[in-house]
N, C-alpha and C positions, 0 to 999 in steps of 0.2 A: 435248401433255398436255391431257386433257379438263378441263372446268370443275369437275366433281365432285372430281377428284384434287387440283386446285389449291386448292379450298376445304378439303379434308381436311388438306392440308399447312399451309395458313394457320392453321387451328384448332389443329393439333398444335404449330406454332411458338409460337402465343399461349399455349397451356397450359404448354409448357416454360419460356417466358419468365416467366410468372407464378410457376411453381414456384421458379425461381432467385431471384426477388425476394421471395418470401413469407417472412414471419417464421417462425422455427422455435422452438418451445418444447417441450422433451421431458424426460420423466423417464427418466434413464438409469441403467444398472447397470454396475459395474465390479468384476470379481472381483479382490480384492487382499488379500494377507496372510491368505489362508484364509477370507475373508468376501466376501459379495456386498454391495458398497457402492453407495449411491445418490447421485445428484446431479441437479440441474436445470440445463439449459443453455438459454439464450435467445440466438438469433442474430437480429440486426436485419434489417429488410426491405431495407436498402440494401447488405447484404453480397452481393457478386457473385463472390467468389473470384478477383478479378484483382489485388488488392493486400492486403498483410498488415495485420491489424487488431489492436488491443490486446485483452487478456484481463483481465477483472476478476473476482476471487474475492470472495464475500460469505459470511461465517461467522456463523451464528446463535449465540445465547447458550447457556449450559449447560442441558441437558435441553429445548432448543427443537427446532424442526423447520425445515428449509430452506424448505418451502412457506409456513409462517406468517411467517417472516422476510421472504420475498419479497413476500407479499401484504399484510401489515399493518404492517411496520416500515420496510423498506429496499427499495423497489421501484425498481430501476435500469433497468427495461425502457424507460420513456420516454426516459431519457438514452441508452440503448443505441441506440435508433432514430434519435436526432438526431445523436449523436456518432460512431456507427458502430463500436462495440466489442462483443465477445461477453462475456456475463456468465454466471457460474456460481455456483450455490448448492449447495455440497456438504452432505451430511447426516452428522453425527457418528455414530460407532458406539456401541453399548451398552458402558458401562464394566462389566466383570464384577465389579468391587468393590462397586458400589452400584446397578447396574441403570439408571443414568441415561445419556442421550445426552451424551457428553463428548468434548471435543477434547483434554483432557489427562488421560489415564487415570492413576489412582493407582497408585503402585508396589506390588507388583512386577508388571510386565507388559512384554512385548516389543512391544506395539502402538505404532505410530509413524505418526501421521497426516501428518507432514511428507512422508514417502515417498508416501503416498496422494495428496497434492496434486500432487507431482511426476509421479506416474503419470497423473493427469488432464491435466496440461500436455502430456505426451508423446502421450497418446491424441488429444487435440484437435488437436495440431500435425500429426498424421498425416492428419487429416480436413479441417481448415480451414487457410487461410493465416493463421497466427498470427504477430504481431510478437513474437518471443521476447525482444526488448529492452524490451517494454512490457507486462509481466505484473504486475498490481497485486493487492493484497489489502486487505480491510477487514473489520471484524467488530465485534460488539456483545458487551459483557460478557466471558464466557469466549472468545467468538469474537474479541474484541479482543485478549485475551491471546495467543490462538493466532496472530493476525496478527503480533504482535511475534516469536513463535517462528519464523515463516517468515522474517522479516527477519534473525533470528539464525542459523537453521540451514538455510535454503534461499536464502541471499542471492545465490547465483550464478544463480538463476532469477527472483528477485523484484526488480522495479525500485524500488518504493516501497510503503509501507503506511500504513493509517489505523486507529486504534482509538477506539471510542466507548464510554465507561463501562467501560473495561477496562484494568487495570494491566499491568505487565511483571514477570516473575519476577525476584527477586533471584538473582544468579548462584550464590551458595552454596546456595540452596534448589533451584535448577534442577539443580545438580550432585549434591548429597547425597541429595535425595529422589526426583527423577525420573531421576537418572543420565544427564543430557543434556550435561554439561560446561558451560562458560561460553558466553555469547553471543559469536559469532565472525563478524560481518559481514565481507565481503571487498571491498565497494566503497562509495563514498559513497552514502548511502541517505536519500532524503527521507522524513520522518515527519510525519504529522498526528495529533494527539490531541485528543479532545473530551471533557474530564472535567467533572463537576459538583462544585462545592465542598461540596455537602451530600449527596453520595453516600456512604452508610454501609455499602454492601455490602463485606464483608471484603476481596474481591479487587479493589476499585476505589475505595477511599477516596482523597480528594485528598491526604492527608498520608501515605499508605502504610500498610502493615501488616507491619512488620518482625517476624521476619526472612524473610518470605515474598514480599511484594509491594512494589515500589518506590513512592515518592511521585511525584507529577507532576513536582516539581522534580528528583528523581533521574533520571527518565526523560528530561526535556529536557536535563539536564546530560550524561547519557550520550551521547545522540545528537548534541548540538551539539559535544561534545568529539571524538567519533569523526569527525564530518564537518568539524571545524576551522572552525566558523562564527564569527561575531562572538560575543564573550563575553556581551554584553547584548542582549536582544531589543528590537525596535521594538514599542511597545505602542499599540494603538488601541482606543478604546471604540466598539463597533459600535452602530448605531441601535437603540433600544428600540422595535421595531415593534409589539410586543404588550405593552401595559402591564398586562395582566391575568394574565400567566403567572407573575408573582412572581419573575422572573429576568432577568438581562441577560448580555451576552456581551462579553468582553474578548479581543481578538486579540493574540497575542504571537508574534512571528516572529523567529527567529534566522537571519540571512541570511549570504551571502558565504562559504559553505562550499566545500570542495573540489568542483570541477566545477560550481560555482554552486548547490550543494545548499542547501536551507533546511529548518529544523525549525519546525513551526507548531503552536501550541496555541490552540484556541478554548475559553477558560475560561468555563464557564457558571456565573456567580455566583448562588448559591442553587439551582443545578441539582441534581437527584437522579439516580437510576440510569435515565436515559432516553436516547432517541434523538431529539434536537432536531428539531422539524418534524413528528415523529410523535407524541411525547408530551413533556410537560414544556415546555421552552423553545420558543417559536414565533417567535423573532427570526431564527433561521437554520434551514435545512433541511440536516441533516447529510449526506444523500445527495448533494445538489448540491455542497456544500462539499468532499466527498471527491473527487468526480470532477474538479472544477475545479482542485483542488490537485495531486492525483496525476498527472493527465494531462499536466502540464507537464514531467514527468521521464521519462527512460528509464533503463536499467541503467547508462548512462555518465554520468548526471547530468542537469542541466537541458538540455532539448532546445535545440539551437543555441547552447549555451554554448561559448565559445572556450577550449579547454583545451590546444591544441597550442602549444608554445613556438615552433617554427619557423613555424607558421601566422601568428603575430602579430609575427614579426620580433624575437624576443628573443635569437637567436643570430647573432653577426656572422661566423661561419665560421672565425675565427682561434683560438677557444678553445671548449672543450666545457663545456656547462652540466652541473654535477653534481647539484644539487638546488635547490629553492626552499623557503624557510622563512618563517614569519610572525614577528612581533615576539617571540613566545614560544618561537621555535625549533622550532615544529612543522612537519614536512615537509608541503608542500602542492603541488598541481599548478598551480592558477591561480585567482585570484579578483579580481573587480572591487571597487573602492572600499576597498581594503585595502593597507597598506604591506607590501611583500614584499621579501625579500632573495634575490638570485640569486648562488649560489656556484659558481665555475668551477674547472676542474681546474688552473689556474695559480695558485690561491690567492687570487685577487681576488674581491671581493664588490661587488655593485651594488644600490643601493636603487631600487625601481621602484614606481610607483603608477599604476594604470590605472582610469579611470572610464568609465562608459557614454557 
């Protein structure tokens, strides 16, 4: 082979290698539900197609845009580059009732953005190596409300969600007004919420807006009960790193849920309708907090959580384990640092406690 051909092949190989390693940011279009729908995708430079990577959805607020949310509020691209996940910023469709960009169209309408998000998951899974056990969602304001909707109505595809300055629909309102039925998650689901105590937007007030939107306490109670976590949270006052922002942050964590699931609230005391780190409170950066929390979990629970009874030697082979319950009689798979009762098919019961 002559020298020129060798040089051409070397240059070609270099170009192909650079293209595989290059960052990809694209404005994409997906025809769905009779409409051309837009979303932005960002693929990190370290993606090489040899191993499955997580997928993170980011939802802008009501009447916002995906590009503004990405560029000015919640830029997950630097995290995507370091942690190696693909991030997506979908664009809401126009609500025919009032002309706004909305994730939750007012009734009556057959529009359903939950199905749109599932279509994006399917499309990207056909193109990239997506870890379908690690699909996450987060959002701001109405985008935060929609993130809860994915946890309720697309739970079989979504591992964990986070909501910033956004409440959760009351079940009766979801059913009677939107005709969506009650929230119906199917697996233990980690939840992070970042509310402000002085947020007076009707759909995100700390104390709720009945009969439409839950209070923060109702949200944490719902998900801690569903996940069978500890009844009371561990409370930590986070450092007041910026004394000039007029607010502080209290961390509240309900731990030891099914499959080691946790529910976490970052309570912004005196916080308004903001995205901490971008506006309002500057003691935390919500973008980093979201990834650091959600990335610990997959659709089966805490990654590396021991959930198999046989795996940890709880069955002696002479009798069959029927179920495991906590002190309140709630059925549970497994949890650390909690008294559990193992009920067998011969009628016997054993008390067990496992610690880390």
